C-alpha positions as CSV (number, residue, x, y, z in Angstrom):
1,M,74.4,143.5,158.7
2,R,77.6,141.4,159.4
3,R,76.2,140.2,162.7
4,L,72.8,139.3,161.2
5,P,73.7,135.7,160.4
6,I,74.6,135.2,164.1
7,W,71.6,136.8,165.7
8,Y,68.9,135.5,163.4
9,P,69.3,131.7,164.4
10,L,69.5,132.8,168.0
11,L,66.2,134.7,167.7
12,L,64.6,131.7,166.1
13,V,65.7,129.4,168.9
14,I,64.4,131.8,171.6
15,F,61.1,132.2,169.8
16,G,60.7,128.4,169.4
17,L,61.5,127.7,173.1
18,G,59.1,130.3,174.3
19,L,56.3,129.0,172.1
20,I,56.9,125.4,173.3
21,A,56.9,126.5,177.0
22,A,53.7,128.5,176.6
23,I,51.9,125.6,174.9
24,Q,53.0,123.1,177.6
25,Q,51.9,125.4,180.4
26,G,48.6,126.0,178.7
27,Q,47.8,122.3,178.4
28,K,47.8,122.1,182.2
29,L,45.0,124.6,182.5
30,Q,41.3,123.6,182.9
31,P,38.7,124.8,180.4
32,P,36.0,127.2,181.7
33,P,32.7,125.6,182.8
34,L,29.7,125.7,180.5
35,S,27.3,128.5,181.4
36,L,23.6,128.1,181.2
37,R,23.3,130.7,178.4
38,E,26.0,129.1,176.2
39,G,25.3,125.4,177.1
40,P,23.5,124.1,174.0
41,A,25.8,125.9,171.5
42,A,28.9,124.9,173.3
43,V,27.8,121.3,173.5
44,S,27.0,121.2,169.8
45,G,30.4,122.7,169.0
46,V,32.2,120.1,171.1
47,Q,30.2,117.3,169.4
48,A,31.0,118.8,166.0
49,T,34.7,119.0,166.8
50,S,34.8,115.5,168.2
51,A,33.0,114.2,165.1
52,L,36.0,115.2,162.9
53,D,38.1,112.2,162.3
54,P,41.8,112.9,161.9
55,S,42.0,110.0,159.5
56,L,39.6,111.5,157.0
57,S,40.9,111.1,153.4
58,L,42.1,114.1,151.4
59,L,39.1,113.7,149.0
60,A,36.6,113.7,151.9
61,S,38.3,116.7,153.4
62,L,38.1,118.6,150.1
63,R,34.5,117.7,149.8
64,E,33.9,119.1,153.3
65,N,35.6,122.3,152.4
66,F,33.5,122.7,149.3
67,Q,30.4,122.8,151.4
68,D,31.4,126.3,152.4
69,P,29.3,128.8,150.4
70,L,32.3,131.0,149.4
71,A,34.2,128.0,148.1
72,R,31.2,126.8,146.0
73,L,30.7,130.3,144.7
74,F,34.3,130.5,143.5
75,L,33.9,127.1,141.8
76,Q,30.7,128.3,140.0
77,L,32.5,131.6,138.9
78,I,35.4,129.6,137.5
79,L,33.2,127.2,135.5
80,V,30.8,129.9,134.3
81,V,33.5,132.4,133.1
82,F,35.6,129.6,131.5
83,A,32.6,128.1,129.7
84,A,31.4,131.5,128.5
85,R,34.8,132.4,127.1
86,V,35.3,129.1,125.3
87,C,31.8,129.0,123.8
88,G,32.0,132.7,122.9
89,A,35.3,132.0,121.0
90,L,33.7,129.0,119.2
91,A,30.7,131.1,118.2
92,R,33.0,133.8,116.6
93,K,34.8,131.1,114.6
94,F,31.4,130.1,113.1
95,G,30.6,133.7,112.2
96,Q,28.2,134.3,115.1
97,P,28.4,137.0,117.8
98,A,30.0,135.9,121.0
99,V,26.8,136.4,122.9
100,I,25.4,133.3,121.1
101,G,28.1,131.1,122.5
102,E,27.7,132.6,126.0
103,M,24.0,131.9,125.9
104,V,24.7,128.3,124.8
105,A,27.3,128.0,127.6
106,G,24.7,128.8,130.2
107,I,22.4,126.1,128.8
108,L,25.2,123.6,128.7
109,L,26.0,124.2,132.4
110,G,22.3,123.7,133.4
111,P,20.1,120.6,133.7
112,S,19.9,120.3,129.9
113,L,23.4,118.9,129.6
114,L,25.5,118.9,132.8
115,G,22.5,117.8,134.9
116,W,21.6,115.2,132.3
117,L,25.1,113.7,132.0
118,S,26.0,113.8,135.7
119,P,23.1,114.7,138.1
120,A,25.4,114.2,141.1
121,L,28.0,116.6,139.8
122,F,25.3,119.1,138.8
123,Q,23.8,119.1,142.3
124,F,27.2,119.4,143.9
125,V,28.2,122.5,141.8
126,F,24.8,124.2,141.5
127,P,22.7,123.1,144.5
128,A,19.4,125.0,144.9
129,S,20.6,126.6,148.1
130,S,23.4,128.4,146.2
131,L,21.3,129.9,143.4
132,G,20.3,133.0,145.5
133,T,23.8,134.4,145.5
134,L,24.2,133.6,141.8
135,R,20.9,135.3,140.9
136,L,21.8,138.5,142.8
137,L,25.2,138.8,141.2
138,S,23.6,138.2,137.8
139,Q,21.1,141.0,138.4
140,I,23.8,143.4,139.2
141,G,25.5,142.5,135.9
142,V,22.2,143.1,134.0
143,C,21.8,146.5,135.7
144,L,25.3,147.6,134.7
145,F,24.7,146.2,131.2
146,M,21.5,148.2,130.9
147,F,23.3,151.3,132.1
148,V,25.8,150.9,129.3
149,I,23.0,150.5,126.8
150,G,21.4,153.7,128.0
151,M,24.7,155.6,127.5
152,E,25.1,154.2,124.0
153,L,21.6,155.6,123.1
154,D,22.2,158.6,120.8
155,L,19.1,160.8,121.0
156,R,20.5,163.0,118.2
157,L,20.7,160.1,115.8
158,L,17.1,159.3,116.6
159,A,16.1,162.8,115.7
160,Q,18.0,162.6,112.4
161,Q,16.4,159.3,111.4
162,A,13.0,160.1,113.0
163,R,10.7,159.3,110.1
164,T,12.2,155.9,109.2
165,A,13.1,154.9,112.8
166,V,9.6,155.6,114.2
167,L,7.7,153.9,111.5
168,V,10.0,150.8,111.2
169,S,10.4,150.4,115.0
170,Q,6.7,150.8,115.8
171,V,5.5,148.4,113.1
172,S,8.2,145.9,114.1
173,I,6.8,146.0,117.7
174,L,3.1,146.2,117.0
175,F,2.9,143.5,114.4
176,P,4.8,140.8,116.3
177,Y,3.2,141.9,119.6
178,L,-0.2,141.2,118.1
179,L,1.0,137.8,116.9
180,G,2.3,137.1,120.4
181,V,-1.0,137.9,122.0
182,V,-2.9,135.8,119.4
183,S,-0.4,132.9,120.1
184,A,-1.3,133.2,123.8
185,L,-4.9,132.2,123.0
186,F,-3.6,128.8,121.9
187,L,-0.9,128.4,124.6
188,F,-2.4,129.7,127.8
189,S,-4.3,126.7,128.8
190,S,-1.4,124.3,128.5
191,L,1.8,126.4,128.9
192,A,1.1,129.3,131.2
193,A,2.2,129.2,134.9
194,P,-0.5,127.9,137.1
195,S,-0.8,131.0,139.2
196,T,-1.1,133.5,136.4
197,S,-4.1,134.9,134.5
198,F,-4.5,135.4,130.7
199,L,-3.8,139.1,130.6
200,P,-0.2,139.1,131.9
201,F,0.6,135.9,130.0
202,A,-0.6,137.4,126.7
203,L,1.2,140.7,127.4
204,F,4.5,138.9,128.1
205,M,4.1,136.7,125.0
206,G,3.7,139.9,123.0
207,I,6.9,141.3,124.6
208,S,8.9,138.2,123.9
209,M,8.0,138.4,120.2
210,S,8.7,142.1,119.7
211,I,12.0,142.8,121.5
212,T,15.2,143.7,119.5
213,A,18.6,143.3,121.1
214,F,20.1,146.8,120.4
215,P,23.6,146.0,121.7
216,V,23.9,142.7,119.8
217,L,22.7,144.4,116.7
218,A,25.3,147.1,117.1
219,R,28.1,144.6,117.5
220,I,26.9,142.7,114.4
221,L,27.0,145.9,112.4
222,E,30.5,146.7,113.7
223,E,31.8,143.2,112.8
224,R,30.5,143.5,109.3
225,R,31.7,147.1,108.9
226,L,28.2,148.4,108.3
227,T,28.2,151.0,111.1
228,R,29.0,154.0,108.8
229,T,26.7,152.9,106.0
230,A,23.1,154.2,105.4
231,L,21.8,150.7,106.3
232,G,23.8,150.7,109.6
233,A,22.7,154.2,110.6
234,T,19.1,153.3,109.9
235,A,19.3,150.0,111.8
236,I,20.9,151.7,114.8
237,A,18.2,154.4,114.9
238,C,15.4,151.8,114.5
239,A,16.8,149.5,117.1
240,A,17.3,152.3,119.6
241,T,13.7,153.5,119.1
242,D,12.5,149.9,119.4
243,D,14.4,149.5,122.6
244,V,13.0,152.6,124.2
245,T,9.4,151.6,123.2
246,A,9.8,147.9,124.2
247,W,11.2,148.7,127.6
248,T,8.5,151.2,128.2
249,V,5.9,148.6,127.3
250,L,7.6,146.0,129.5
251,A,7.6,148.4,132.4
252,L,3.9,148.9,132.0
253,V,3.3,145.2,131.8
254,V,5.4,144.6,135.0
255,A,3.4,147.3,136.8
256,I,0.1,145.8,135.7
257,T,1.2,142.3,136.8
258,K,2.5,143.4,140.2
259,A,-0.4,145.7,141.0
260,N,-3.2,143.1,140.0
261,A,-5.7,146.0,139.9
262,L,-6.4,149.1,137.8
263,G,-6.0,151.6,140.6
264,P,-2.6,150.6,141.9
265,T,-1.4,150.2,138.3
266,L,-2.3,153.7,137.4
267,V,-0.6,155.0,140.6
268,T,2.6,153.1,139.7
269,I,2.6,154.3,136.1
270,G,2.0,157.9,137.3
271,L,4.9,157.7,139.8
272,V,7.2,156.2,137.1
273,L,6.3,159.0,134.7
274,V,7.1,161.6,137.4
275,F,10.5,159.8,138.0
276,V,11.3,159.8,134.3
277,L,10.5,163.5,134.0
278,I,12.7,164.4,137.0
279,M,15.6,162.4,135.6
280,V,15.3,163.8,132.1
281,R,14.4,167.4,132.9
282,W,16.1,168.1,136.2
283,V,18.9,165.5,136.7
284,K,20.3,165.3,133.2
285,P,21.4,169.0,133.0
286,R,23.2,168.6,136.3
287,T,25.0,165.3,135.9
288,A,28.2,166.9,134.3
289,R,28.7,169.0,137.5
290,W,27.8,166.2,139.9
291,F,30.2,163.6,138.4
292,E,33.2,165.9,138.1
293,L,34.0,165.5,134.4
294,A,37.7,164.8,133.8
295,V,39.5,167.9,132.6
296,P,41.5,167.8,129.3
297,G,44.8,165.9,129.7
298,Q,43.5,163.4,132.2
299,H,43.2,159.8,131.1
300,G,39.6,158.9,131.9
301,P,37.3,159.8,134.8
302,S,38.7,160.1,138.3
303,R,38.0,157.5,141.0
304,G,35.5,160.0,142.6
305,A,33.6,160.2,139.4
306,M,33.5,156.5,139.0
307,A,32.2,156.0,142.6
308,S,29.6,158.8,142.0
309,V,28.3,157.2,138.8
310,I,28.1,153.7,140.4
311,V,26.2,155.0,143.3
312,F,23.9,157.0,141.0
313,V,23.2,153.9,138.9
314,F,22.3,151.8,141.9
315,A,20.2,154.6,143.4
316,S,18.2,154.9,140.2
317,A,17.8,151.1,140.0
318,L,16.6,151.1,143.6
319,A,14.1,153.9,142.9
320,T,12.4,152.0,140.0
321,E,12.5,148.7,142.1
322,L,10.7,150.5,144.9
323,L,8.2,152.1,142.5
324,G,7.0,148.6,141.5
325,I,8.9,147.9,138.2
326,H,12.2,146.2,137.7
327,A,15.5,147.7,138.8
328,L,17.0,147.4,135.3
329,F,14.7,150.2,134.1
330,G,16.3,152.6,136.5
331,A,19.8,151.5,135.5
332,F,18.8,152.1,131.8
333,L,17.5,155.5,132.6
334,A,20.6,156.4,134.5
335,G,22.6,155.7,131.4
336,V,20.3,157.9,129.2
337,V,20.8,161.0,131.5
338,M,24.6,160.7,131.6
339,P,26.5,163.8,130.5
340,P,26.5,164.1,126.7
341,Q,30.3,164.4,126.3
342,R,31.3,161.5,124.1
343,D,34.7,160.9,125.8
344,F,33.0,160.7,129.2
345,R,30.5,158.1,128.0
346,E,33.0,156.0,126.1
347,D,35.4,155.9,129.1
348,F,32.6,154.6,131.4
349,S,31.2,152.3,128.8
350,V,34.6,150.6,128.3
351,R,35.3,150.2,132.0
352,L,31.8,148.9,133.0
353,E,31.2,146.9,129.9
354,H,34.4,145.0,130.2
355,F,33.8,144.1,133.8
356,S,30.1,143.2,133.3
357,S,30.5,141.3,130.0
358,V,33.5,139.2,131.1
359,F,32.4,138.5,134.7
360,L,28.8,139.3,135.6
361,L,26.8,138.7,132.4
362,P,28.1,135.1,132.1
363,L,26.5,134.6,135.5
364,F,23.2,135.8,134.1
365,F,23.5,133.3,131.2
366,A,24.4,130.5,133.6
367,F,21.4,131.4,135.8
368,T,19.1,131.4,132.7
369,G,20.6,128.1,131.7
370,L,19.8,126.6,135.0
371,R,16.1,127.5,134.3
372,T,16.2,126.2,130.8
373,Q,15.3,122.5,130.7
374,L,15.3,121.0,127.3
375,G,14.2,117.7,128.8
376,L,10.7,119.3,129.3
377,L,10.3,119.2,125.5
378,N,10.3,115.4,125.4
379,Q,7.3,115.1,123.2
380,P,7.1,115.9,119.4
381,S,4.3,118.4,120.1
382,G,6.6,120.4,122.4
383,W,9.2,120.8,119.6
384,L,6.5,121.6,117.1
385,I,5.2,124.4,119.3
386,C,8.7,125.7,119.7
387,A,9.3,125.7,115.9
388,A,5.9,127.5,115.5
389,L,7.0,130.2,118.0
390,I,10.2,130.7,116.1
391,L,8.3,131.0,112.8
392,V,5.8,133.4,114.3
393,A,8.5,135.5,115.9
394,T,10.5,135.7,112.7
395,T,7.5,136.5,110.5
396,G,6.3,139.2,112.8
397,K,9.6,140.9,113.5
398,L,11.5,140.5,110.2
399,G,8.3,140.7,108.0
400,G,6.9,143.8,109.8
401,A,10.2,145.7,109.8
402,M,10.9,144.8,106.1
403,L,7.4,146.0,104.9
404,A,7.6,149.2,107.0
405,A,11.1,149.9,105.6
406,R,9.9,149.4,102.1
407,L,7.1,151.9,102.7
408,T,9.7,154.5,103.6
409,G,11.4,154.1,100.2
410,I,14.2,151.7,101.0
411,N,14.8,149.0,98.4
412,W,13.7,145.4,99.0
413,I,17.1,144.0,99.7
414,D,18.1,146.6,102.2
415,S,14.6,146.3,103.7
416,F,15.2,142.6,104.1
417,S,18.6,143.3,105.7
418,L,17.0,145.8,108.1
419,G,14.3,143.2,109.0
420,A,16.9,140.6,109.7
421,L,18.8,142.9,112.0
422,M,15.6,143.9,113.9
423,N,14.9,140.1,114.3
424,T,18.0,139.9,116.6
425,R,16.9,139.3,120.2
426,G,19.9,137.9,122.2
427,L,20.5,139.0,125.7
428,V,17.7,141.6,125.9
429,E,15.2,138.8,125.2
430,L,16.6,136.7,128.0
431,I,16.3,139.6,130.4
432,A,12.6,140.0,129.6
433,L,12.0,136.3,129.8
434,N,13.6,136.1,133.3
435,I,11.4,138.9,134.5
436,G,8.3,136.9,133.3
437,Y,9.6,133.8,135.0
438,D,10.3,135.6,138.3
439,L,6.8,137.1,138.3
440,G,5.3,133.6,137.9
441,I,3.9,134.2,134.5
442,L,5.9,131.9,132.3
443,S,6.0,128.2,133.0
444,P,9.3,126.3,132.7
445,Q,8.1,124.8,129.4
446,I,7.3,128.0,127.6
447,F,10.3,129.7,129.2
448,T,12.5,127.0,127.6
449,M,10.8,127.4,124.2
450,L,11.2,131.2,124.2
451,V,14.9,130.9,125.2
452,L,15.4,128.6,122.2
453,M,13.5,131.1,120.1
454,A,15.9,133.9,121.2
455,L,18.9,131.8,120.3
456,V,17.6,130.8,116.9
457,T,16.4,134.2,115.8
458,T,19.7,135.8,116.9
459,G,21.7,133.1,115.2
460,L,19.8,133.6,112.0
461,T,20.9,137.3,111.7
462,G,24.3,136.5,110.2
463,P,23.2,134.0,107.6
464,L,20.3,136.3,106.5
465,L,22.7,139.2,106.1
466,S,25.0,137.0,104.0
467,L,22.0,136.1,101.9
468,A,21.2,139.8,101.4
469,D,24.8,140.4,100.4
470,Y,24.6,137.6,97.8
471,L,21.3,139.0,96.4
472,R,22.8,142.5,96.3
473,S,25.9,141.3,94.4
474,R,23.6,139.4,91.9
475,R,21.6,142.5,91.3
476,S,24.6,144.6,90.7
477,L,25.9,142.0,88.1
478,A,22.5,142.0,86.4
479,V,22.4,145.8,85.9
480,R,26.1,146.1,84.9
481,P,26.3,147.1,81.2
482,A,27.8,144.4,78.9
């Protein structure tokens, strides 16, 4: 160690001299001749190299580097995640769930604001050629999100609240679904995508009116400390039943749309039913052994269990994609058949939800925002149609759920609260709308209107619940003895 200060500079000198000698000797060598096979590629490479001017400015050099797909993807990820966190925090300050702010962030980064304020910057950050990667990453995030929703589905709670849950959820689907189909009669000629027919358009309009966002509803109940109340338990059971029914209907609609004929549609539906039976009856009892449940004393599942679950989720998603319906149905079903142990499900939910909600789901919001063009509603008639859709969606969902809940014996104020909760659409609505857009059923105009409808109906949930609390307090004061 004492001799190190002496030897280290000497080694550096020897290394430097050797490097200089090798470079000088190499500059005297002749390059290999161009072969016939490599001629055009080599010539273009030489021309590209010679075209680089050493005197390029730093700004031009940075712009050149940003043309690399990986660099642009990193820039997109930074902007999307940052905007989602900021807008989500602002939404919470105004008493709204964070998902509202994240949905708004996606719209702000799209052509509705960024593309309107600075078209050049928008095209630089989100060129059309880069959206394929963004879409694939967002779809992975949606699949993981649906897997977590499937794990949060408590089948025992559905059994306990079966009477109320079935009646309220089915009425809150059938009534708005009918209104959506009737609305399609007036909107098809002017707002449907040019390549679609009336049947898939009407079915998707019904879906857009009847969906409830189960995860957003659960978070609103948690924030308002209603989870352990009778209203909260009923709302969770109704929303879970609603989710299962709505996704089943959506799967059938996708199968009908993709098959374009009765025979292939029936085959697809039959194969999907067989797959569901295999997952529920054969796979579910074996998942605990397959995924090597963590033994007591360990902190969470092992890496092997995590890897096994991720592979299982993607395999289930691949199966439903190959069967002719969307991959997210397979991911949702994979969550439903997870082992029933609560610790197991909570550990996986926390790990996957944190990753998907912080990183991947904002990409989905951004991708949806890139498709949402508020500039298409540049006529008063467009905004009037959008307002009418919001009114019809709220009347169908809130009104249907409220009346059904009252028929089960729930008082009017709690029935109104339940209807307000069932009117929450949020992220789940955006997933369905993007499916309709990808299948060429929804035009950009109606897609934008329905995205706004999802935002408004979700944002109304908090104020409507506050109104119900106010009415409840007034009623309690009125009946209090003097």
